[in-house]
Backbone as CSV, one residue per row, in Angstrom:
resi,resn,N_x,N_y,N_z,CA_x,CA_y,CA_z,C_x,C_y,C_z
1,MET,147.512,76.508,124.206,148.316,76.928,123.507,148.935,75.269,122.831
2,VAL,148.830,73.899,123.887,149.281,72.979,123.280,147.905,72.235,122.102
3,GLY,146.642,72.516,122.908,145.542,72.446,121.919,145.483,72.645,120.473
4,SER,145.948,74.368,120.320,145.922,74.867,119.078,146.798,74.186,118.025
5,LEU,147.723,73.626,118.715,148.668,72.994,117.246,147.962,71.527,117.006
6,GLY,147.028,71.264,117.719,146.494,70.329,116.751,146.607,68.947,117.360
7,PHE,147.149,68.411,118.583,147.273,67.279,119.572,147.453,67.567,120.886
8,GLU,146.729,66.631,121.408,146.833,66.683,122.802,148.114,65.808,123.315
9,PRO,148.338,66.634,124.827,149.474,65.649,125.836,149.320,64.338,125.769
10,GLU,150.432,63.791,125.555,150.519,61.956,125.791,150.184,61.555,127.234
11,THR,150.486,62.416,128.183,150.232,62.274,129.608,149.292,61.654,130.033
12,ASN,148.171,61.995,129.308,146.375,62.377,129.764,145.957,61.065,129.120
13,ARG,146.500,60.075,127.868,146.188,59.431,127.042,146.362,57.836,127.925
14,ASP,147.312,57.527,128.484,147.772,56.111,128.633,147.674,56.138,130.156
15,ILE,147.424,56.699,130.818,147.690,56.823,132.485,145.927,56.409,132.742
16,PRO,145.809,55.184,133.264,144.425,54.812,134.104,144.034,55.687,135.147
17,ARG,142.703,55.986,135.314,142.133,56.974,136.077,142.618,56.400,137.437
18,ASN,142.271,55.106,137.590,142.645,54.998,139.042,144.188,54.596,139.460
19,PHE,145.287,55.176,138.568,146.608,54.703,138.648,146.907,55.724,140.109
20,ALA,148.009,55.498,140.929,148.648,56.067,141.927,149.988,55.930,142.055
21,PHE,150.699,57.299,142.119,151.931,57.472,141.954,152.474,57.129,143.451
22,PRO,153.617,56.077,143.375,154.105,55.156,144.321,154.763,56.532,145.428
23,SER,154.676,56.604,146.457,155.079,57.813,147.564,156.509,57.612,147.531
24,LEU,157.348,58.953,147.889,158.379,58.803,147.939,159.244,58.423,149.228
25,SER,158.194,58.228,150.181,158.576,57.923,151.518,159.062,56.489,151.732
26,GLY,158.639,55.563,150.989,159.330,54.253,150.613,160.261,54.139,150.216
27,LEU,160.976,55.551,149.492,161.990,54.823,148.876,163.089,55.627,149.650
28,GLN,163.057,56.539,150.832,164.036,56.665,151.676,165.113,55.374,152.107
29,PRO,166.232,55.752,152.076,167.180,54.614,153.007,166.869,54.545,154.517
30,THR,166.875,53.414,154.896,166.857,53.143,156.257,167.898,52.049,156.653
31,LEU,168.228,52.824,157.627,170.150,51.851,158.340,169.190,50.419,159.260
32,PRO,170.012,49.459,158.991,169.568,48.242,159.603,169.932,48.367,161.144
33,LYS,169.051,47.917,161.673,168.575,47.888,163.234,170.194,47.734,164.107
34,SER,171.121,46.685,163.612,172.408,46.214,164.095,172.959,47.531,164.346
35,ILE,173.252,48.147,162.730,174.081,49.346,163.127,173.395,50.678,163.509
36,LEU,172.409,50.746,163.897,171.471,51.838,164.470,172.055,51.397,166.015
37,ALA,171.752,50.437,166.704,171.933,50.165,167.891,173.462,50.280,168.250
38,LYS,174.389,50.101,167.193,175.827,50.409,167.664,175.894,51.708,167.610
39,LEU,175.402,52.729,166.914,175.673,54.121,166.908,174.979,54.359,168.161
40,LEU,174.161,54.031,168.697,173.561,54.586,169.764,173.933,53.808,171.297
41,ALA,175.043,52.712,170.770,175.854,52.616,172.105,176.969,53.417,171.784
42,TYR,177.379,53.746,170.833,178.823,54.392,171.043,178.460,55.716,171.516
43,SER,177.237,56.462,171.293,177.095,57.822,171.336,176.786,57.947,172.958
44,LYS,176.287,56.988,173.466,175.581,57.303,174.752,176.873,57.428,175.795
45,PRO,178.135,56.909,175.817,179.507,57.217,176.656,179.603,58.578,176.602
46,MET,179.503,58.945,174.991,180.199,60.277,174.915,178.865,61.512,175.574
47,VAL,177.440,60.895,175.238,176.707,61.687,176.231,177.167,62.007,177.589
48,ASP,177.436,60.901,177.931,177.622,60.664,179.710,178.433,61.767,180.090
49,ILE,179.660,61.454,179.378,180.905,62.134,179.525,180.464,63.957,179.644
50,LEU,179.346,64.449,178.663,179.479,65.516,178.418,178.217,66.173,179.519
51,HIS,177.707,65.074,180.058,176.793,65.560,181.207,177.650,65.749,182.159
52,SER,178.784,64.550,182.424,179.272,64.704,183.827,180.080,66.121,183.870
53,ILE,180.871,66.783,182.455,181.612,67.933,182.461,180.543,68.906,183.092
54,ALA,179.477,69.025,182.663,178.602,69.656,182.927,178.064,69.965,184.535
55,LEU,178.100,68.733,184.705,177.851,68.465,186.123,179.198,69.605,187.215
56,GLY,180.180,68.866,186.807,181.503,69.440,187.510,181.677,70.939,187.135
57,PHE,181.177,71.655,186.108,181.253,73.031,185.653,180.680,73.598,186.787
58,ILE,179.326,73.081,186.997,178.222,73.954,187.792,178.450,73.506,189.260
59,ALA,178.832,72.373,189.732,178.901,71.961,190.999,180.370,72.372,191.924
60,GLY,181.353,72.474,190.922,182.689,73.091,191.151,183.705,74.530,190.906
61,LEU,183.578,74.268,189.140,184.385,75.116,188.690,183.783,76.796,189.178
62,ILE,182.480,76.833,188.556,182.025,78.169,188.612,181.761,78.935,189.957
63,PRO,181.357,77.860,191.037,181.357,78.217,192.221,182.715,78.957,192.713
64,VAL,183.629,78.036,192.510,184.986,78.551,193.092,185.452,80.060,192.654
65,TYR,185.248,80.058,191.423,185.537,81.732,190.753,184.365,82.731,191.348
66,LEU,183.068,82.179,191.539,182.225,82.862,192.152,182.863,83.331,193.492
67,GLY,183.446,82.465,194.127,183.928,83.054,195.763,185.106,83.762,195.869
68,LEU,186.070,83.752,194.279,186.719,84.458,194.694,186.641,85.981,193.685
69,LEU,185.705,86.136,193.512,184.973,87.469,192.728,185.135,88.365,193.726
70,PRO,184.816,88.534,195.121,185.267,89.655,195.895,186.663,90.255,196.352
71,LEU,187.420,89.323,195.649,189.100,89.794,196.049,189.085,90.864,195.623
72,PRO,188.770,91.841,194.836,189.383,93.224,194.973,188.734,93.769,196.118
73,LEU,187.189,93.697,196.190,186.952,94.347,197.525,187.661,94.461,198.620
74,PHE,188.046,93.033,198.928,188.912,92.219,200.426,189.979,93.245,200.311
75,ARG,190.723,93.923,199.394,191.791,94.588,199.272,191.802,96.036,199.963
76,ARG,190.653,96.178,199.749,190.289,97.762,200.412,189.789,97.387,201.746
77,LEU,189.965,96.503,202.495,189.719,96.436,203.915,190.687,96.773,204.895
78,SER,190.462,97.295,205.751,191.372,97.386,206.687,192.380,95.853,207.140
79,THR,193.392,96.747,207.825,194.421,95.415,208.559,193.542,94.158,209.278
80,SER,192.692,94.839,210.459,192.324,94.106,211.158,190.827,93.635,210.829
81,LYS,190.125,93.760,209.687,188.930,93.319,209.066,189.624,92.509,207.895
82,ARG,190.912,92.234,207.462,191.761,91.396,206.740,191.692,90.207,207.647
83,ASN,192.778,90.794,208.648,192.689,89.557,209.627,191.718,88.694,210.042
84,LEU,190.292,89.297,210.357,189.192,88.662,210.635,188.487,87.778,209.083
85,LEU,189.107,88.341,207.674,188.913,87.526,206.749,189.577,86.135,206.591
86,ILE,191.173,86.372,207.150,191.898,84.715,206.904,191.191,84.100,208.050
87,SER,190.488,84.387,209.521,190.467,83.750,210.144,189.046,82.830,209.756
88,PHE,188.266,84.020,209.285,187.084,83.367,208.102,187.331,82.013,207.715
89,SER,188.660,82.095,206.681,189.055,81.603,206.001,189.610,80.024,206.490
90,ILE,190.011,80.066,207.936,190.535,79.631,208.980,189.244,78.133,209.165
91,GLY,188.540,78.933,209.413,187.125,78.344,210.164,186.243,77.514,209.000
92,ILE,186.329,78.049,207.443,185.744,77.205,206.471,186.768,75.913,206.239
93,LEU,188.097,76.215,206.509,188.815,75.155,206.283,189.016,74.135,207.322
94,LEU,188.494,74.911,208.688,188.700,73.764,209.697,187.691,72.702,209.514
95,PHE,186.367,73.373,209.172,185.070,72.712,208.940,185.127,71.252,207.734
96,LEU,186.244,71.911,206.819,186.319,71.037,205.544,187.233,69.932,206.194
97,PHE,188.330,70.209,207.170,189.308,69.264,207.262,188.556,68.247,208.027
98,VAL,187.558,68.747,209.186,186.719,67.534,209.581,185.828,66.893,208.530
99,ASP,185.337,67.348,207.996,184.388,67.014,206.699,185.066,65.489,205.883
100,VAL,186.373,66.443,205.366,186.792,64.984,204.694,187.664,63.971,205.398
101,THR,188.292,64.312,206.532,188.472,63.390,207.306,187.684,62.226,208.013
102,GLY,186.488,62.609,208.208,185.283,61.436,208.372,184.836,61.012,206.995
103,GLU,185.278,61.248,205.998,184.681,60.975,204.582,186.260,59.687,204.353
104,ALA,187.205,60.464,204.696,188.365,59.513,204.585,188.363,58.468,205.131
105,VAL,187.768,58.021,206.735,187.973,57.299,207.413,186.846,56.131,207.109
106,GLU,185.656,56.783,206.925,184.544,56.117,206.418,184.924,55.247,205.007
107,LEU,185.598,55.887,204.263,185.956,55.022,202.780,186.798,53.682,203.334
108,SER,187.941,54.517,204.167,189.005,53.180,204.291,188.359,52.121,204.494
109,LYS,187.163,52.236,205.611,186.945,51.131,206.467,186.088,50.036,205.174
110,GLN,185.806,50.236,204.079,185.814,50.087,203.098,186.596,48.944,201.955
111,THR,187.596,49.395,202.514,188.524,48.935,201.934,189.751,47.749,202.624
112,ALA,190.544,47.024,202.197,191.497,46.032,202.774,192.338,46.756,203.501
113,TYR,192.792,47.982,203.362,193.974,48.736,204.133,193.453,49.747,205.453
114,SER,192.098,49.745,205.408,191.755,50.491,206.540,192.547,51.947,207.084
115,SER,192.883,51.860,208.100,193.742,53.018,208.625,194.888,53.040,207.905
116,PHE,195.510,52.519,207.538,196.825,52.310,206.980,197.014,53.190,205.525
117,LEU,195.688,53.138,204.889,195.535,54.013,203.817,195.029,55.129,204.153
118,PHE,194.627,55.551,205.167,194.306,56.607,205.707,195.611,57.479,206.097
119,LEU,196.247,56.770,206.625,197.441,57.438,207.290,198.491,57.910,205.891
120,ILE,198.470,57.107,205.164,199.274,57.316,203.662,199.098,58.585,203.114
121,GLY,197.917,58.770,202.857,197.098,59.990,202.428,197.466,60.993,203.422
122,LEU,197.495,61.076,204.556,197.555,62.031,205.727,199.071,62.382,205.838
123,VAL,199.966,61.438,205.300,201.222,61.858,205.592,201.771,62.173,204.448
124,ILE,200.944,61.927,203.170,201.413,62.955,201.891,200.727,64.358,201.830
125,GLY,199.622,64.472,202.257,198.887,65.493,202.650,199.435,66.755,203.236
126,VAL,200.333,66.242,204.199,200.883,67.038,204.862,202.517,67.584,204.771
127,GLY,203.289,66.359,204.345,204.989,66.350,204.053,204.838,66.861,202.636
128,VAL,203.802,66.947,201.597,204.515,67.507,200.193,204.269,68.887,200.468
129,PRO,203.688,69.719,200.898,203.191,70.856,201.199,204.594,71.552,202.181
130,LEU,204.792,70.719,202.904,205.736,71.221,204.304,207.043,71.390,203.220
131,ALA,207.325,70.148,202.603,208.622,70.108,202.203,209.067,71.112,200.850
132,ILE,207.307,71.501,200.116,207.977,72.704,199.291,207.852,73.943,199.969
133,SER,207.649,74.195,201.138,207.751,75.400,202.116,208.964,75.559,202.430
134,SER,209.588,74.274,203.013,210.742,74.432,203.545,212.130,74.403,202.437
135,ARG,211.647,74.034,201.406,212.824,74.269,199.985,213.029,75.977,199.781
136,LYS,211.670,76.357,200.000,211.157,77.755,199.533,212.267,78.605,200.253
137,GLN,212.139,77.874,201.490,212.681,78.983,202.787,214.159,78.727,202.460
138,ARG,214.691,77.576,202.019,216.288,77.653,202.197,216.741,78.190,200.834
139,VAL,216.146,77.876,199.763,216.547,78.988,198.477,216.323,80.331,198.633
140,SER,215.332,80.866,199.424,215.295,82.556,200.162,216.081,82.828,200.997
141,GLY,216.592,81.836,201.614,217.933,82.213,202.982,216.866,82.389,204.169
142,GLU,215.930,81.853,203.946,215.123,82.608,205.427,214.835,83.968,205.207
143,SER,214.725,84.827,204.634,214.513,86.101,204.875,213.239,86.650,205.153
144,SER,213.281,87.486,205.805,212.068,88.144,206.442,211.861,89.289,205.716
145,THR,212.062,89.745,204.505,211.774,90.986,203.537,210.155,90.705,203.334
146,PRO,209.426,91.718,202.526,208.086,91.647,202.376,207.993,90.884,201.114
147,GLY,208.848,91.125,200.404,208.815,90.315,199.003,208.502,88.397,199.627
148,VAL,209.303,88.192,200.378,209.363,86.777,200.542,208.214,86.972,201.241
149,ASN,207.319,87.518,202.338,206.449,87.205,202.824,205.140,87.157,202.151
150,SER,205.325,88.124,200.630,204.316,87.815,199.803,204.181,86.508,199.150
151,ALA,205.420,85.902,199.195,205.328,85.083,197.940,204.962,83.720,198.883
152,ASP,205.580,83.803,200.565,204.803,82.858,201.326,203.649,82.822,201.351
153,LYS,202.782,83.723,201.597,201.187,83.970,201.610,200.401,83.374,200.105
154,SER,201.468,83.645,198.942,200.708,83.243,197.497,201.018,81.528,197.417
155,LEU,202.494,81.143,198.087,202.362,79.756,198.101,201.390,78.925,199.029
156,THR,201.001,79.641,200.303,199.829,79.181,201.182,198.646,78.896,200.226
157,ALA,198.285,80.221,199.330,197.048,80.171,198.633,197.061,79.072,197.798
158,TYR,198.100,78.943,197.266,198.249,77.895,196.389,197.800,76.481,196.794
159,ILE,198.356,76.216,197.915,198.169,75.123,198.715,196.848,74.643,199.082
160,ILE,196.250,75.947,199.647,194.872,75.656,199.708,193.961,75.240,198.570
161,SER,194.150,75.825,197.552,193.536,75.788,196.305,193.834,74.403,196.009
162,GLY,194.812,73.300,196.107,195.279,72.130,195.664,194.855,71.383,196.522
163,ALA,194.594,71.589,198.344,193.911,70.869,199.130,192.276,70.540,198.644
164,ILE,191.569,72.001,198.496,190.466,72.468,197.843,190.085,71.221,196.764
165,GLY,191.171,71.007,195.998,190.793,70.290,194.767,190.801,68.948,195.018
166,LEU,191.944,68.485,195.656,191.907,67.148,196.111,190.344,66.978,196.798
167,HIS,190.017,67.636,197.650,189.005,67.396,198.377,187.415,67.295,197.241
168,ASN,187.441,68.292,196.223,186.837,68.438,195.134,186.637,67.091,194.121
169,LEU,188.167,66.445,194.024,188.046,65.382,192.865,187.451,64.526,193.742
170,GLY,187.270,64.162,195.265,186.567,63.178,195.740,185.108,63.522,195.370
171,GLU,184.779,64.398,195.712,183.237,64.901,195.578,183.029,64.674,194.306
172,GLY,183.639,64.902,193.219,183.514,64.906,192.063,182.684,63.150,191.598
173,LEU,183.965,62.437,192.339,183.475,60.708,192.264,182.089,60.367,192.759
174,ALA,181.957,61.377,193.970,180.730,60.699,194.156,179.618,61.265,193.534
175,LEU,179.701,62.361,192.801,178.607,63.277,191.605,178.612,62.260,190.950
176,GLY,179.719,62.110,190.249,179.427,61.152,189.101,178.954,59.506,189.037
177,ALA,179.233,59.064,190.248,178.932,57.785,190.524,177.168,57.900,190.461
178,ALA,176.496,59.060,191.711,175.215,59.094,191.602,174.433,59.383,190.352
179,TYR,175.173,60.030,189.418,174.646,60.102,187.980,174.600,58.974,187.205
180,ALA,175.177,58.108,186.992,175.591,56.743,186.470,174.867,55.893,187.094
181,GLY,174.394,55.995,188.327,173.483,54.948,188.945,171.923,55.721,188.576
182,GLY,171.663,56.600,188.160,170.626,57.001,187.590,169.515,57.820,188.835
183,GLN,170.589,58.006,190.122,169.663,58.648,191.249,169.837,60.192,190.777
184,LEU,168.966,60.886,189.865,168.923,61.846,189.542,168.514,62.981,190.473
185,ALA,167.739,62.409,191.602,167.399,63.413,192.747,168.574,63.711,193.618
186,LEU,168.956,62.663,193.873,170.603,62.444,194.709,171.466,63.394,193.923
187,THR,171.850,63.334,192.840,172.645,64.117,191.925,172.328,65.445,191.652
188,THR,171.265,66.028,191.788,170.734,67.083,191.679,171.032,68.144,193.327
189,ILE,170.649,67.155,194.155,171.167,67.404,195.607,172.677,67.846,196.080
190,LEU,173.262,67.049,195.237,174.738,66.901,195.479,175.382,68.201,194.670
191,VAL,174.911,68.406,193.498,175.045,69.601,192.797,175.069,71.106,193.601
192,ILE,173.656,71.132,194.022,173.366,72.308,194.892,174.432,72.211,196.105
193,GLY,174.554,71.333,196.858,175.162,71.347,198.127,176.960,71.700,197.641
194,PHE,177.452,71.101,196.603,178.896,71.296,196.365,179.122,72.709,195.736
195,ALA,178.178,72.948,195.134,178.117,74.223,194.676,177.991,75.468,195.481
196,LEU,177.253,75.162,196.733,177.504,76.375,197.989,178.773,76.001,198.865
197,HIS,179.079,75.130,199.009,180.418,74.621,199.699,181.625,75.472,198.951
198,ASN,181.841,75.206,197.458,182.891,75.214,196.463,182.946,77.205,196.478
199,GLY,181.532,77.548,196.611,181.473,78.918,196.434,182.363,79.771,197.815
200,THR,181.979,79.214,199.202,182.532,79.652,200.105,184.053,79.029,200.347
201,GLU,184.121,78.203,199.820,185.539,77.538,199.503,186.905,78.759,198.627
202,GLY,186.348,79.112,197.788,186.935,80.318,196.904,186.931,81.447,197.389
203,MET,186.020,81.886,198.708,186.368,83.069,199.587,187.556,82.459,200.518
204,ALA,187.660,81.201,200.921,189.061,80.955,201.736,190.384,81.027,200.855
205,ILE,190.143,80.850,199.389,191.290,81.056,199.054,191.996,82.270,198.817
206,ALA,190.864,83.466,198.536,190.509,84.855,198.661,191.101,85.510,199.929
207,GLY,191.194,84.932,200.989,191.460,85.492,202.249,193.113,85.701,202.542
208,PRO,193.825,84.668,202.388,195.474,84.640,202.629,196.283,86.034,201.489
209,ILE,195.297,86.249,200.568,196.056,87.018,199.440,195.415,88.360,199.360
210,SER,194.536,88.385,200.039,194.108,89.945,200.160,194.860,91.300,200.604
211,ASP,195.775,90.815,201.251,196.715,91.726,201.143,198.021,91.743,200.381
212,ILE,198.061,91.288,199.423,199.412,90.950,198.763,199.260,91.324,197.299
213,PRO,200.545,91.653,196.473,200.226,92.325,195.156,200.512,90.567,194.077
214,ILE,199.437,90.614,193.436,199.345,89.175,192.467,198.943,89.785,191.621
215,ARG,199.396,88.831,190.679,199.034,89.019,188.836,197.543,88.547,188.758
216,ALA,197.152,88.966,187.750,195.616,88.799,187.486,195.678,86.914,187.390
217,LYS,196.444,86.611,186.454,196.389,85.099,186.381,196.242,84.686,187.321
218,GLU,196.655,84.803,188.724,197.052,83.831,189.676,195.455,83.545,190.203
219,PRO,194.865,84.235,190.491,193.338,84.159,191.012,192.916,82.735,190.051
220,LEU,192.922,83.233,188.748,192.670,82.096,188.028,193.161,80.608,187.662
221,LEU,194.105,80.717,188.031,195.318,79.574,188.503,194.719,78.944,189.524
222,MET,194.817,79.787,190.577,193.861,78.899,191.767,192.393,78.713,191.533
223,GLY,191.752,79.073,191.335,190.195,79.125,191.178,190.311,77.401,190.074
224,LEU,191.234,77.524,189.371,191.290,76.253,188.323,191.751,75.073,188.951
225,LEU,192.932,75.016,189.709,193.175,74.018,190.686,192.449,73.789,191.721
226,ALA,191.488,74.506,192.389,190.494,74.080,193.246,189.490,73.645,192.471
227,GLY,188.546,74.272,191.181,187.512,73.607,190.527,187.833,72.766,189.659
228,PHE,188.555,73.025,188.833,188.509,71.874,187.799,188.623,70.310,188.318
229,PRO,189.129,69.853,189.218,189.138,68.365,189.804,188.082,67.780,189.923
230,THR,187.130,68.845,190.312,185.324,68.413,190.249,185.228,67.824,189.120
231,ILE,185.596,68.422,187.747,185.089,67.714,186.715,185.821,66.721,186.176
232,VAL,186.853,66.681,186.421,187.951,65.356,186.520,187.044,63.824,187.324
233,GLY,186.839,64.317,188.748,186.144,63.089,189.300,185.041,63.028,188.705
234,SER,184.079,63.381,188.338,182.730,63.758,187.832,183.136,62.797,186.987
235,ILE,183.390,62.840,185.752,183.848,61.846,184.480,184.289,60.950,184.917
236,VAL,185.279,60.459,185.799,186.073,59.261,186.470,185.008,58.498,186.906
237,GLY,184.148,59.191,187.769,183.154,58.331,188.901,181.812,57.995,188.157
238,SER,181.571,58.654,186.829,180.616,58.033,186.048,181.003,57.016,184.998
239,MET,182.145,56.462,185.355,182.455,55.526,184.809,182.731,53.998,185.428
240,PHE,183.132,54.308,186.623,183.701,53.542,187.597,183.945,54.454,188.716
241,TYR,183.529,53.775,190.313,184.024,54.360,191.261,184.883,53.317,192.219
242,SER,185.642,53.848,193.015,186.550,53.294,194.011,186.651,53.687,195.124
243,ASP,186.373,52.927,196.078,186.585,53.452,197.517,188.001,53.999,198.105
244,LEU,189.140,52.968,197.570,190.242,53.151,197.565,190.595,54.278,197.344
245,ALA,190.326,54.868,195.847,190.110,56.184,195.197,190.204,57.322,196.180
246,GLY,189.178,57.023,196.327,188.410,58.195,197.302,188.717,58.474,198.762
247,ALA,188.996,56.947,199.200,189.599,57.246,200.446,191.118,57.978,200.309
248,LEU,191.963,57.658,199.311,193.262,58.348,199.245,193.148,59.658,199.094
249,PHE,192.287,60.209,198.262,192.027,61.635,197.893,191.705,62.277,199.079
250,PHE,190.553,62.005,199.417,190.124,62.652,200.747,191.545,62.642,201.806
251,SER,191.988,61.744,202.554,192.691,61.929,203.484,193.966,62.558,202.780
252,THR,194.538,62.533,201.968,195.668,63.836,201.556,194.909,64.643,201.447
253,ALA,193.680,65.172,200.858,193.198,66.507,201.312,193.118,66.852,202.846
254,ALA,192.801,66.106,203.560,192.733,66.345,205.240,194.312,66.784,205.726
255,GLY,195.245,66.175,205.057,196.875,66.556,205.367,196.974,67.673,204.754
256,ALA,196.481,68.349,203.913,197.076,69.357,203.424,196.284,70.469,204.004
257,LEU,195.008,70.069,204.272,194.525,71.263,204.853,194.798,71.626,206.178
258,LEU,194.873,70.467,206.776,195.899,70.586,208.400,197.286,71.268,208.106
259,TYR,197.715,71.133,207.434,199.099,72.042,207.154,198.732,73.583,207.012
260,VAL,197.704,74.095,206.115,197.346,75.391,205.570,196.583,76.191,207.160
261,ILE,195.788,75.334,207.919,195.018,75.820,208.978,196.357,75.965,209.760
262,ILE,197.336,75.452,210.421,198.306,75.909,211.083,198.917,76.710,210.584
263,GLU,199.381,76.869,209.099,199.945,78.254,208.631,199.376,79.525,208.673
264,LEU,197.811,79.544,208.481,197.321,80.561,208.784,197.100,81.168,209.967
265,THR,197.041,79.971,210.692,196.689,80.447,212.454,197.958,81.151,213.096
266,LYS,199.150,80.569,212.473,200.081,81.451,212.928,200.292,82.723,212.514
267,ARG,199.862,83.356,211.521,199.911,84.393,211.119,198.815,85.412,211.106
268,ALA,197.510,84.693,212.204,196.595,85.637,213.161,197.257,86.699,214.047
269,TYR,196.507,87.642,213.671,197.233,88.963,214.680,196.441,89.243,216.041
270,SER,195.015,89.250,216.020,194.555,89.235,217.230,193.450,87.908,217.935
271,PRO,193.529,87.611,218.607,193.124,86.416,219.058,191.281,86.375,219.146
272,LYS,191.089,87.794,219.685,189.276,87.913,219.237,188.763,88.071,218.420
273,SER,189.554,88.416,217.019,188.998,88.735,215.797,189.100,86.956,215.104
274,THR,190.263,86.225,215.612,190.626,85.174,215.206,189.633,84.225,215.355
275,PHE,188.896,84.737,216.413,187.982,83.191,217.309,186.860,83.780,216.471
276,THR,186.401,85.026,216.290,185.365,85.450,215.587,185.018,84.978,214.043
277,GLY,186.184,85.224,213.545,186.453,84.459,212.138,186.225,83.111,212.056
278,ILE,186.525,82.212,212.697,186.775,80.792,212.848,185.083,80.874,212.833
279,VAL,184.661,81.072,214.153,183.331,80.527,214.216,182.270,81.017,213.095
280,ILE,182.563,81.997,212.699,181.705,82.716,211.849,181.968,81.797,210.344
281,GLY,182.919,81.365,210.126,183.601,80.369,208.934,182.789,79.190,209.116
282,ILE,182.846,78.477,210.514,182.159,77.346,210.445,181.018,76.874,210.638
283,LEU,180.187,77.975,210.960,178.768,78.426,210.738,178.059,78.440,209.505
284,LEU,179.017,79.025,208.872,178.340,79.224,207.443,178.663,78.022,206.445
285,MET,179.839,77.204,206.779,179.780,75.893,205.922,178.852,75.025,206.634
286,TYR,178.462,75.228,208.078,177.384,74.215,208.611,176.028,74.478,207.980
287,ILE,175.567,75.661,207.609,174.670,76.211,206.909,174.381,75.478,205.754
288,THR,175.080,75.952,205.082,175.013,74.964,203.607,175.261,73.531,203.769
289,ASP,176.162,73.088,204.597,175.923,71.441,205.178,174.145,71.026,205.283
290,LEU,173.873,72.276,206.086,172.319,71.641,206.362,171.674,71.835,205.318
291,LEU,172.113,72.451,204.342,170.878,72.776,203.019,171.109,71.492,202.496
292,LEU,172.344,71.003,202.263,172.584,69.905,201.631,171.705,68.606,202.083
293,SER,171.838,68.758,203.479,170.764,67.099,203.949,169.287,67.506,203.907
294,ILE,168.959,68.940,203.912,167.276,68.914,203.557,166.745,68.513,202.563
């Protein structure tokens, strides 16, 4: 069509045969290395925090909720079997008490305060739930009606959740510190071990409330109270680790656990089933701890 009009296109006349058009890739903007380095430096802490949150979710929050899942099943059990379940909870908490006490003592030795720090945490752990329980009894007039009994069991479950939460806060610190140190193998082992422990700890929360009416949101709150501190501890531990903080968290958890163990033991009905449940709980926690050390 163009040739039929009597002229040729201008583009073919003046362009040398060996001419090459410049590559567009050379025109792409590039960031100075200093700016790129700064961006990477700012993004790394955020990535570490996201990884720490994920580790806390997997090791702490999700397993606790999985441990609470059988609660509707526990409600269908007979009185004797529920007593066995409460004793099972005592066994888990006893093992946990020994475990956190050992951790607290070891970490206390790494600080200048040693046994004094452990004693402070233990007194706080026992004293706070004892004060809350005593105040609740005074407000209720020490009545023995079923409603108050249900409220007392619910309070005990919340104290168990808080004690497990303090324990998980200390575990989260160790988890975050292992991740920050680049010890990926140790981090993986800790995640698996803590997840197994937290699953059984969720069942320990479910035991005392298996025979009382509760609202749907209460197990959610208890699980959050027990599991969420793992996430907080993991984030903090990935930034810095403190033996003093770890010792205080573990010793306070030991005190709170000691309080709830005594409370649950007072509610046991049958010595035989109580002993059996405690042994089963301790053995289960021992097996999960053994898997952690393999």
